[in-house]
N, CA, C and O atoms as CSV, one atom per row, in Angstrom:
chain,resi,resn,atom,element,x,y,z
A,1,UNK,N,N,-0.157,-19.631,-10.331
A,1,UNK,CA,C,-0.721,-18.302,-10.399
A,1,UNK,C,C,-2.079,-18.408,-11.091
A,1,UNK,O,O,-2.192,-19.045,-12.139
A,2,UNK,N,N,-3.095,-17.799,-10.520
A,2,UNK,CA,C,-4.425,-17.904,-11.115
A,2,UNK,C,C,-4.492,-17.100,-12.403
A,2,UNK,O,O,-3.626,-16.269,-12.676
A,3,UNK,N,N,-5.520,-17.356,-13.184
A,3,UNK,CA,C,-5.644,-16.675,-14.472
A,3,UNK,C,C,-5.829,-15.168,-14.305
A,3,UNK,O,O,-5.307,-14.400,-15.113
A,4,UNK,N,N,-6.558,-14.726,-13.276
A,4,UNK,CA,C,-6.741,-13.288,-13.049
A,4,UNK,C,C,-5.400,-12.629,-12.738
A,4,UNK,O,O,-5.084,-11.570,-13.281
A,5,UNK,N,N,-4.619,-13.251,-11.873
A,5,UNK,CA,C,-3.317,-12.686,-11.522
A,5,UNK,C,C,-2.410,-12.674,-12.745
A,5,UNK,O,O,-1.664,-11.719,-12.962
A,6,UNK,N,N,-2.474,-13.735,-13.542
A,6,UNK,CA,C,-1.604,-13.792,-14.712
A,6,UNK,C,C,-1.988,-12.747,-15.752
A,6,UNK,O,O,-1.162,-12.392,-16.594
A,7,UNK,N,N,-3.214,-12.250,-15.715
A,7,UNK,CA,C,-3.631,-11.194,-16.643
A,7,UNK,C,C,-2.990,-9.856,-16.290
A,7,UNK,O,O,-2.828,-8.995,-17.154
A,8,UNK,N,N,-2.631,-9.683,-15.040
A,8,UNK,CA,C,-1.932,-8.476,-14.636
A,8,UNK,C,C,-0.500,-8.625,-15.134
A,8,UNK,O,O,0.183,-9.588,-14.786
A,9,UNK,N,N,-0.057,-7.703,-15.924
A,9,UNK,CA,C,1.257,-7.838,-16.537
A,9,UNK,C,C,2.375,-7.720,-15.508
A,9,UNK,O,O,2.195,-7.178,-14.418
A,10,UNK,N,N,3.506,-8.233,-15.883
A,10,UNK,CA,C,4.688,-8.113,-15.026
A,10,UNK,C,C,5.003,-6.637,-14.789
A,10,UNK,O,O,5.439,-6.256,-13.702
A,11,UNK,N,N,4.780,-5.808,-15.814
A,11,UNK,CA,C,5.027,-4.371,-15.657
A,11,UNK,C,C,4.106,-3.774,-14.592
A,11,UNK,O,O,4.556,-2.997,-13.749
A,12,UNK,N,N,2.815,-4.134,-14.627
A,12,UNK,CA,C,1.863,-3.636,-13.622
A,12,UNK,C,C,2.251,-4.097,-12.223
A,12,UNK,O,O,2.169,-3.332,-11.262
A,13,UNK,N,N,2.677,-5.361,-12.117
A,13,UNK,CA,C,3.099,-5.873,-10.804
A,13,UNK,C,C,4.334,-5.131,-10.325
A,13,UNK,O,O,4.454,-4.814,-9.142
A,14,UNK,N,N,5.247,-4.854,-11.239
A,14,UNK,CA,C,6.455,-4.106,-10.882
A,14,UNK,C,C,6.144,-2.692,-10.447
A,14,UNK,O,O,6.721,-2.195,-9.480
A,15,UNK,N,N,5.230,-2.036,-11.157
A,15,UNK,CA,C,4.826,-0.676,-10.788
A,15,UNK,C,C,4.205,-0.678,-9.396
A,15,UNK,O,O,4.521,0.178,-8.570
A,16,UNK,N,N,3.325,-1.637,-9.138
A,16,UNK,CA,C,2.692,-1.725,-7.818
A,16,UNK,C,C,3.737,-1.959,-6.733
A,16,UNK,O,O,3.662,-1.361,-5.660
A,17,UNK,N,N,4.705,-2.819,-7.003
A,17,UNK,CA,C,5.764,-3.094,-6.019
A,17,UNK,C,C,6.602,-1.842,-5.767
A,17,UNK,O,O,6.972,-1.558,-4.628
A,18,UNK,N,N,6.901,-1.095,-6.829
A,18,UNK,CA,C,7.677,0.146,-6.672
A,18,UNK,C,C,6.908,1.176,-5.849
A,18,UNK,O,O,7.478,1.837,-4.980
A,19,UNK,N,N,5.611,1.307,-6.129
A,19,UNK,CA,C,4.782,2.258,-5.382
A,19,UNK,C,C,4.716,1.844,-3.918
A,19,UNK,O,O,4.796,2.684,-3.022
A,20,UNK,N,N,4.570,0.552,-3.682
A,20,UNK,CA,C,4.541,0.048,-2.310
A,20,UNK,C,C,5.850,0.372,-1.597
A,20,UNK,O,O,5.837,0.815,-0.448
A,21,UNK,N,N,6.978,0.152,-2.270
A,21,UNK,CA,C,8.288,0.485,-1.686
A,21,UNK,C,C,8.388,1.976,-1.376
A,21,UNK,O,O,8.883,2.364,-0.318
A,22,UNK,N,N,7.909,2.820,-2.317
A,22,UNK,CA,C,7.935,4.272,-2.098
A,22,UNK,C,C,7.098,4.660,-0.885
A,22,UNK,O,O,7.521,5.465,-0.055
A,23,UNK,N,N,5.907,4.078,-0.793
A,23,UNK,CA,C,5.028,4.387,0.343
A,23,UNK,C,C,5.670,3.956,1.652
A,23,UNK,O,O,5.641,4.698,2.634
A,24,UNK,N,N,6.253,2.756,1.670
A,24,UNK,CA,C,6.911,2.292,2.885
A,24,UNK,C,C,8.066,3.203,3.273
A,24,UNK,O,O,8.276,3.459,4.458
A,25,UNK,N,N,8.819,3.696,2.294
A,25,UNK,CA,C,9.937,4.593,2.574
A,25,UNK,C,C,9.450,5.918,3.155
A,25,UNK,O,O,10.024,6.424,4.119
A,26,UNK,N,N,8.396,6.477,2.572
A,26,UNK,CA,C,7.853,7.744,3.063
A,26,UNK,C,C,7.293,7.573,4.473
A,26,UNK,O,O,7.534,8.404,5.349
A,27,UNK,N,N,6.553,6.505,4.684
A,27,UNK,CA,C,5.994,6.261,6.016
A,27,UNK,C,C,7.109,6.044,7.032
A,27,UNK,O,O,7.028,6.537,8.157
A,28,UNK,N,N,8.133,5.321,6.649
A,28,UNK,CA,C,9.259,5.076,7.548
A,28,UNK,C,C,9.954,6.386,7.919
A,28,UNK,O,O,10.319,6.594,9.076
A,29,UNK,N,N,10.134,7.267,6.937
A,29,UNK,CA,C,10.755,8.569,7.208
A,29,UNK,C,C,9.915,9.385,8.187
A,29,UNK,O,O,10.441,10.196,8.950
A,30,UNK,N,N,8.608,9.158,8.154
A,30,UNK,CA,C,7.703,9.852,9.076
A,30,UNK,C,C,7.497,9.064,10.367
A,30,UNK,O,O,6.677,9.429,11.210
A,31,UNK,N,N,8.256,7.975,10.506
A,31,UNK,CA,C,8.173,7.108,11.676
A,31,UNK,C,C,6.783,6.502,11.862
A,31,UNK,O,O,6.276,6.394,12.978
A,32,UNK,N,N,6.179,6.109,10.731
A,32,UNK,CA,C,4.878,5.440,10.733
A,32,UNK,C,C,5.084,4.065,10.102
A,32,UNK,O,O,5.628,3.950,9.003
A,33,UNK,N,N,4.645,3.031,10.803
A,33,UNK,CA,C,4.746,1.670,10.288
A,33,UNK,C,C,3.360,1.058,10.216
A,33,UNK,O,O,2.668,0.937,11.227
A,34,UNK,N,N,2.963,0.677,9.021
A,34,UNK,CA,C,1.712,-0.047,8.842
A,34,UNK,C,C,2.102,-1.518,8.648
A,34,UNK,O,O,2.552,-1.903,7.569
A,35,UNK,N,N,1.931,-2.332,9.688
A,35,UNK,CA,C,2.468,-3.697,9.654
A,35,UNK,C,C,1.840,-4.611,8.608
A,35,UNK,O,O,2.453,-5.603,8.213
A,36,UNK,N,N,0.646,-4.298,8.159
A,36,UNK,CA,C,-0.029,-5.172,7.190
A,36,UNK,C,C,0.035,-4.630,5.769
A,36,UNK,O,O,-0.638,-5.155,4.882
A,37,UNK,N,N,0.821,-3.601,5.539
A,37,UNK,CA,C,0.930,-2.981,4.221
A,37,UNK,C,C,1.432,-3.995,3.198
A,37,UNK,O,O,2.424,-4.685,3.435
A,38,UNK,N,N,0.747,-4.082,2.069
A,38,UNK,CA,C,1.188,-5.019,1.039
A,38,UNK,C,C,0.266,-5.012,-0.155
A,38,UNK,O,O,-0.732,-4.292,-0.181
A,39,UNK,N,N,0.603,-5.816,-1.144
A,39,UNK,CA,C,-0.256,-5.984,-2.317
A,39,UNK,C,C,-1.380,-6.945,-1.948
A,39,UNK,O,O,-1.137,-7.990,-1.343
A,40,UNK,N,N,-2.593,-6.594,-2.309
A,40,UNK,CA,C,-3.751,-7.440,-2.028
A,40,UNK,C,C,-3.954,-8.399,-3.196
A,40,UNK,O,O,-4.726,-8.123,-4.114
A,41,UNK,N,N,-3.251,-9.529,-3.150
A,41,UNK,CA,C,-3.329,-10.498,-4.242
A,41,UNK,C,C,-4.700,-11.147,-4.326
A,41,UNK,O,O,-5.099,-11.608,-5.396
A,42,UNK,N,N,-5.423,-11.190,-3.222
A,42,UNK,CA,C,-6.775,-11.773,-3.252
A,42,UNK,C,C,-7.688,-10.941,-4.144
A,42,UNK,O,O,-8.495,-11.491,-4.895
A,43,UNK,N,N,-7.562,-9.597,-4.064
A,43,UNK,CA,C,-8.403,-8.754,-4.920
A,43,UNK,C,C,-8.079,-8.976,-6.394
A,43,UNK,O,O,-8.967,-8.961,-7.246
A,44,UNK,N,N,-6.801,-9.180,-6.681
A,44,UNK,CA,C,-6.414,-9.454,-8.066
A,44,UNK,C,C,-7.047,-10.756,-8.530
A,44,UNK,O,O,-7.628,-10.836,-9.613
A,45,UNK,N,N,-6.921,-11.769,-7.689
A,45,UNK,CA,C,-7.466,-13.082,-8.037
A,45,UNK,C,C,-8.983,-13.027,-8.208
A,45,UNK,O,O,-9.532,-13.644,-9.122
A,46,UNK,N,N,-9.660,-12.283,-7.321
A,46,UNK,CA,C,-11.123,-12.253,-7.331
A,46,UNK,C,C,-11.710,-11.276,-8.345
A,46,UNK,O,O,-12.760,-11.549,-8.928
A,47,UNK,N,N,-11.043,-10.138,-8.563
A,47,UNK,CA,C,-11.629,-9.087,-9.395
A,47,UNK,C,C,-10.774,-8.664,-10.577
A,47,UNK,O,O,-11.268,-8.018,-11.500
A,48,UNK,N,N,-9.512,-9.019,-10.557
A,48,UNK,CA,C,-8.608,-8.569,-11.603
A,48,UNK,C,C,-8.080,-7.174,-11.373
A,48,UNK,O,O,-7.371,-6.626,-12.217
A,49,UNK,N,N,-8.421,-6.592,-10.232
A,49,UNK,CA,C,-7.978,-5.237,-9.902
A,49,UNK,C,C,-6.811,-5.332,-8.923
A,49,UNK,O,O,-6.914,-5.979,-7.881
A,50,UNK,N,N,-5.715,-4.688,-9.263
A,50,UNK,CA,C,-4.527,-4.685,-8.420
A,50,UNK,C,C,-4.654,-3.573,-7.381
A,50,UNK,O,O,-4.761,-2.399,-7.739
A,51,UNK,N,N,-4.644,-3.935,-6.101
A,51,UNK,CA,C,-4.793,-2.972,-5.014
A,51,UNK,C,C,-3.635,-3.065,-4.045
A,51,UNK,O,O,-3.058,-4.134,-3.847
A,52,UNK,N,N,-3.298,-1.932,-3.439
A,52,UNK,CA,C,-2.363,-1.900,-2.318
A,52,UNK,C,C,-3.220,-1.899,-1.062
A,52,UNK,O,O,-4.081,-1.036,-0.887
A,53,UNK,N,N,-2.981,-2.860,-0.199
A,53,UNK,CA,C,-3.740,-2.996,1.042
A,53,UNK,C,C,-2.986,-2.288,2.154
A,53,UNK,O,O,-1.864,-2.666,2.491
A,54,UNK,N,N,-3.606,-1.256,2.724
A,54,UNK,CA,C,-2.973,-0.530,3.820
A,54,UNK,C,C,-3.041,-1.321,5.117
A,54,UNK,O,O,-2.264,-1.079,6.041
A,55,UNK,N,N,-3.972,-2.267,5.183
A,55,UNK,CA,C,-4.033,-3.174,6.321
A,55,UNK,C,C,-4.534,-2.546,7.597
A,55,UNK,O,O,-5.034,-1.421,7.612
A,56,UNK,N,N,-4.390,-3.292,8.658
A,56,UNK,CA,C,-4.844,-2.875,9.978
A,56,UNK,C,C,-3.669,-2.296,10.763
A,56,UNK,O,O,-2.521,-2.709,10.600
A,57,UNK,N,N,-3.990,-1.335,11.610
A,57,UNK,CA,C,-2.968,-0.733,12.463
A,57,UNK,C,C,-3.622,-0.246,13.750
A,57,UNK,O,O,-4.823,0.019,13.802
A,58,UNK,N,N,-2.801,-0.137,14.775
A,58,UNK,CA,C,-3.298,0.368,16.055
A,58,UNK,C,C,-3.739,1.828,15.891
A,58,UNK,O,O,-3.232,2.543,15.025
A,59,UNK,N,N,-4.683,2.261,16.728
A,59,UNK,CA,C,-5.150,3.651,16.652
A,59,UNK,C,C,-4.031,4.684,16.789
A,59,UNK,O,O,-4.087,5.730,16.141
A,60,UNK,N,N,-3.026,4.421,17.608
A,60,UNK,CA,C,-1.953,5.404,17.760
A,60,UNK,C,C,-1.120,5.535,16.487
A,60,UNK,O,O,-0.593,6.610,16.200
A,61,UNK,N,N,-1.000,4.462,15.733
A,61,UNK,CA,C,-0.273,4.511,14.465
A,61,UNK,C,C,-1.075,5.322,13.445
A,61,UNK,O,O,-0.516,6.144,12.719
A,62,UNK,N,N,-2.375,5.090,13.397
A,62,UNK,CA,C,-3.234,5.847,12.482
A,62,UNK,C,C,-3.258,7.321,12.877
A,62,UNK,O,O,-3.286,8.194,12.009
A,63,UNK,N,N,-3.247,7.601,14.160
A,63,UNK,CA,C,-3.195,8.989,14.617
A,63,UNK,C,C,-1.918,9.666,14.111
A,63,UNK,O,O,-1.956,10.814,13.669
A,64,UNK,N,N,-0.802,8.963,14.176
A,64,UNK,CA,C,0.469,9.499,13.680
A,64,UNK,C,C,0.390,9.739,12.171
A,64,UNK,O,O,0.885,10.750,11.672
A,65,UNK,N,N,-0.225,8.818,11.457
A,65,UNK,CA,C,-0.399,8.968,10.014
A,65,UNK,C,C,-1.254,10.194,9.702
A,65,UNK,O,O,-0.942,10.942,8.776
A,66,UNK,N,N,-2.311,10.405,10.451
A,66,UNK,CA,C,-3.173,11.582,10.266
A,66,UNK,C,C,-2.377,12.864,10.478
A,66,UNK,O,O,-2.523,13.817,9.712
A,67,UNK,N,N,-1.544,12.897,11.500
A,67,UNK,CA,C,-0.708,14.074,11.770
A,67,UNK,C,C,0.206,14.348,10.573
A,67,UNK,O,O,0.329,15.488,10.126
A,68,UNK,N,N,0.834,13.311,10.067
A,68,UNK,CA,C,1.745,13.459,8.922
A,68,UNK,C,C,0.991,13.952,7.695
A,68,UNK,O,O,1.467,14.848,6.997
A,69,UNK,N,N,-0.173,13.383,7.423
A,69,UNK,CA,C,-0.962,13.805,6.268
A,69,UNK,C,C,-1.434,15.248,6.402
A,69,UNK,O,O,-1.379,16.013,5.439
A,70,UNK,N,N,-1.891,15.616,7.573
A,70,UNK,CA,C,-2.331,16.992,7.784
A,70,UNK,C,C,-1.178,17.963,7.584
A,70,UNK,O,O,-1.344,19.017,6.971
A,71,UNK,N,N,-0.042,17.614,8.088
A,71,UNK,CA,C,1.140,18.468,7.934
A,71,UNK,C,C,1.472,18.650,6.460
A,71,UNK,O,O,1.833,19.748,6.034
A,72,UNK,N,N,1.354,17.595,5.690
A,72,UNK,CA,C,1.651,17.638,4.267
A,72,UNK,C,C,0.627,18.390,3.454
A,72,UNK,O,O,0.931,18.831,2.345
A,73,UNK,N,N,-0.579,18.551,3.968
A,73,UNK,CA,C,-1.646,19.237,3.247
A,73,UNK,C,C,-1.625,20.752,3.444
A,73,UNK,O,O,-2.338,21.474,2.746
A,74,UNK,N,N,-0.845,21.223,4.353
A,74,UNK,CA,C,-0.810,22.672,4.614
A,74,UNK,C,C,-0.209,23.401,3.421
A,74,UNK,O,O,0.786,22.956,2.847
A,75,UNK,N,N,-0.819,24.523,3.051
A,75,UNK,CA,C,-0.284,25.293,1.916
A,75,UNK,C,C,1.040,25.952,2.210
A,75,UNK,O,O,1.599,26.627,1.346
């Protein structure tokens, strides 16, 4: 494990993993799958910043995600 990654505490890594699991569960319930969803360990190694990478997806998947987000934003 590189020094930058090791600076991120186990608690921070656990929180990120939990958030990732929550996001995957919500997206799955909405029938949206982002195949590249994951923790961006390269950003941690390079910058020390822990990021969730939404990754690449087909346009139809992103369109479905937009529909779900718009629906959720309605008052």
